C-alpha positions in Angstrom: 129.9 79.1 13.9 133.6 78.0 13.8 134.5 79.8 17.1 131.5 78.3 18.9 132.3 74.8 17.6 135.7 75.0 19.3 134.0 75.4 22.6 131.9 72.3 22.4 132.7 69.9 25.3 133.4 66.3 24.4 134.4 67.1 20.9 132.5 67.8 17.7 133.1 64.4 16.0 132.0 63.9 12.4 129.1 65.1 10.2 126.1 63.3 11.5 125.5 60.1 9.5 121.8 60.3 10.5 121.7 63.8 9.0 118.8 62.9 6.7 116.6 62.9 9.8 117.7 66.4 10.7 116.9 69.9 9.4 120.3 71.8 9.3 123.8 70.7 10.1 124.5 68.3 13.0 127.6 66.4 14.2 128.1 63.2 16.1 130.9 62.1 18.4 130.5 58.5 19.7 132.0 58.4 23.2 131.2 54.8 24.1 129.8 51.9 22.1 130.5 48.9 24.5 127.6 48.1 26.7 125.9 51.5 26.7 125.9 53.7 23.7 126.9 57.3 24.6 127.2 60.0 22.0 127.8 63.7 21.9 125.4 65.4 19.4 125.9 69.0 18.3 123.3 71.0 16.4 124.1 74.1 14.4 121.8 77.1 14.9 118.3 76.3 13.8 119.1 72.6 13.5 116.6 70.1 14.9 115.9 66.5 14.4 112.6 65.1 13.0 109.9 63.9 15.3 110.8 60.4 16.3 110.1 57.5 18.8 112.5 55.3 20.7 111.1 51.8 20.8 111.7 48.9 23.2 109.9 45.9 24.4 111.5 46.2 27.8 113.3 49.1 29.5 115.1 51.3 27.0 114.6 55.0 26.2 117.1 57.7 26.0 118.7 60.2 28.4 119.9 63.7 27.2 122.4 65.7 29.2 122.9 69.3 27.9 126.5 70.4 27.8 126.5 73.6 25.7 124.3 76.3 24.3 120.5 76.6 24.2 117.9 74.3 22.7 114.5 72.8 23.0 112.8 69.4 23.7 109.2 68.8 22.9 106.9 65.8 23.3 103.8 65.4 21.2 100.9 67.3 22.7 103.1 69.1 25.2 104.7 72.6 25.3 108.3 72.7 24.3 110.8 73.2 27.1 114.0 75.1 27.0 117.2 73.2 27.6 120.4 74.8 29.0 123.7 73.3 30.2 123.2 71.0 33.1 119.6 70.1 32.2 118.7 66.5 31.5 115.7 64.7 30.0 114.7 61.1 30.3 112.7 60.1 27.2 110.6 57.1 27.8 110.1 54.5 25.0 107.1 55.1 22.8 107.1 58.9 23.3 107.0 60.9 20.1 109.3 63.9 20.4 112.0 66.1 18.9 114.9 68.2 20.2 117.3 70.7 18.7 119.0 74.1 18.8 117.5 77.5 19.3 117.6 79.6 16.1 120.3 81.8 17.6 122.5 79.2 19.5 124.6 76.3 18.8 123.4 73.4 21.0 125.1 70.2 22.2 124.0 67.3 24.4 125.1 63.9 25.5 122.7 61.2 24.3 122.7 58.0 26.4 120.8 55.0 25.1 119.2 53.2 28.0 119.8 49.4 27.7 116.7 47.4 26.9 115.3 44.7 24.6 114.4 45.1 21.0 115.7 48.7 20.7 115.0 50.7 17.6 114.1 54.3 16.5 111.2 55.2 14.3 111.9 58.4 12.4 108.8 60.5 11.5 108.0 63.8 9.9 110.1 67.0 10.0 109.4 69.7 12.6 108.1 72.4 10.2 109.4 76.0 10.2 106.1 77.4 11.5 106.0 75.2 14.6 109.8 75.5 15.2 109.7 79.3 15.0 106.7 79.5 17.3 108.8 77.7 20.0 111.6 80.2 19.5 109.1 83.1 19.7 107.8 81.9 23.0 111.3 81.8 24.5 112.8 84.8 22.6 113.3 87.1 25.6 115.0 84.6 27.9 118.6 85.5 27.5 119.8 87.8 30.2 122.8 89.9 29.3 125.0 91.1 32.1 128.3 93.0 31.9 128.7 94.3 35.5 131.2 91.7 36.5 133.6 92.5 33.6 132.9 96.2 33.8 133.8 96.5 37.5 136.1 93.5 38.4 137.7 92.2 35.2 141.1 93.7 36.1 141.0 92.4 39.7 139.2 89.0 39.4 138.5 88.1 35.8 137.3 84.6 36.5 134.8 85.8 39.1 133.7 88.4 36.6 133.1 85.8 34.0 131.2 83.5 36.3 129.0 86.5 37.4 128.1 87.6 33.9 128.1 84.3 31.9 127.0 81.7 34.5 124.9 83.5 37.2 123.1 85.8 34.8 123.8 84.3 31.4 122.7 80.8 32.4 121.0 80.7 35.8 118.9 83.8 35.4 118.1 82.8 31.8 116.5 79.5 32.7 112.9 80.6 32.3 111.2 77.4 31.4 110.1 76.9 35.1 110.7 80.2 36.7 110.2 83.4 34.8 112.2 86.6 35.4 109.5 88.0 37.7 109.7 85.0 40.0 113.5 85.0 40.0 113.6 88.7 40.9 111.2 88.2 43.9 113.1 85.2 45.1 116.4 87.0 44.9 115.1 90.0 46.8 113.6 87.8 49.5 116.9 85.8 49.8 119.1 88.9 50.1 116.7 90.5 52.6 116.6 87.4 54.7 120.4 87.3 54.8 120.6 91.0 55.8 122.3 92.0 52.5 120.8 95.5 52.4 123.4 97.3 50.4 123.5 98.6 46.8 123.2 95.0 45.4 119.7 94.8 46.9 118.8 98.2 45.5 120.0 96.9 42.1 117.7 93.8 42.3 114.7 96.0 43.3 115.3 98.1 40.2 115.7 94.9 38.2 112.5 93.5 39.6 110.6 96.6 38.3 112.3 96.2 34.9 111.3 92.5 34.9 107.6 93.4 35.4 107.2 92.9 39.2 104.5 95.2 40.3 104.8 97.4 43.5 102.0 95.4 45.1 103.5 92.0 44.2 106.8 93.1 45.8 105.4 94.7 48.9 103.1 91.8 49.6 106.0 89.4 49.3 108.0 91.5 51.7 105.1 91.8 54.1 104.7 88.0 54.1 108.3 87.4 55.2 108.5 90.2 57.7 107.6 88.1 60.7 110.1 85.4 59.7 113.2 87.5 58.8 112.9 90.6 61.0 111.0 93.9 60.9 114.1 96.2 60.5 115.2 94.3 57.3 111.8 94.9 55.7 112.0 98.6 56.6 115.4 98.8 54.9 114.3 97.2 51.6 111.0 99.1 51.5 113.0 102.3 51.4 114.5 101.1 48.1 111.1 100.0 46.8 109.7 103.5 47.6 112.6 105.2 45.9 112.5 103.1 42.8 108.8 102.6 42.4 107.3 105.9 43.6 110.0 108.5 43.2 111.4 107.9 39.7 
């Protein structure tokens, strides 16, 4: 974990003084205490806090802004959602919830206490291993691993290669809480086709769509739908790739 901790934005801080309400190791770095309480909270792999409620008689609540790694947020009675860097959650007062790291990722977020009256936190039961691992099982296949940038461009444009592999694919394509890989594949093919990008990158994404579970009928119907909008010749071009990849393998 040491190498990962060195990457944490906003600093690790100290061992969390509220650790008794967490399963696993967590760290707290208080960034601001005057007026609005702002803290950076870091969770080791598998670490999560107990179910809890933020109380307020007026206004209040908490805002989470994810800065590093991968984790989860869950409200009572709702499915857990995956959290990745750039995501944020507003937690209303009175909502029973928990948040924490995925079992294979360090996780860090900024926690902002929304000003209000009579603020307090009620700490409740632990998130048991069965429920926690069930959440991880649901999201276990979300991480997209890409090395094409570094393989092909690392000697020429290493920062572009890193952004391609770690950000575009490692973070954007891996955000499957709202769009799964099938939908992202279809959207990417439609976008490239619409722009007239009909080269090998489009062929790659057609092959990727098949790997991600997009059926021939789903893809051809999507292309047929946009044909009148983006131009007939473009659809002819992409359908040649679809035929080659789906029917001639």
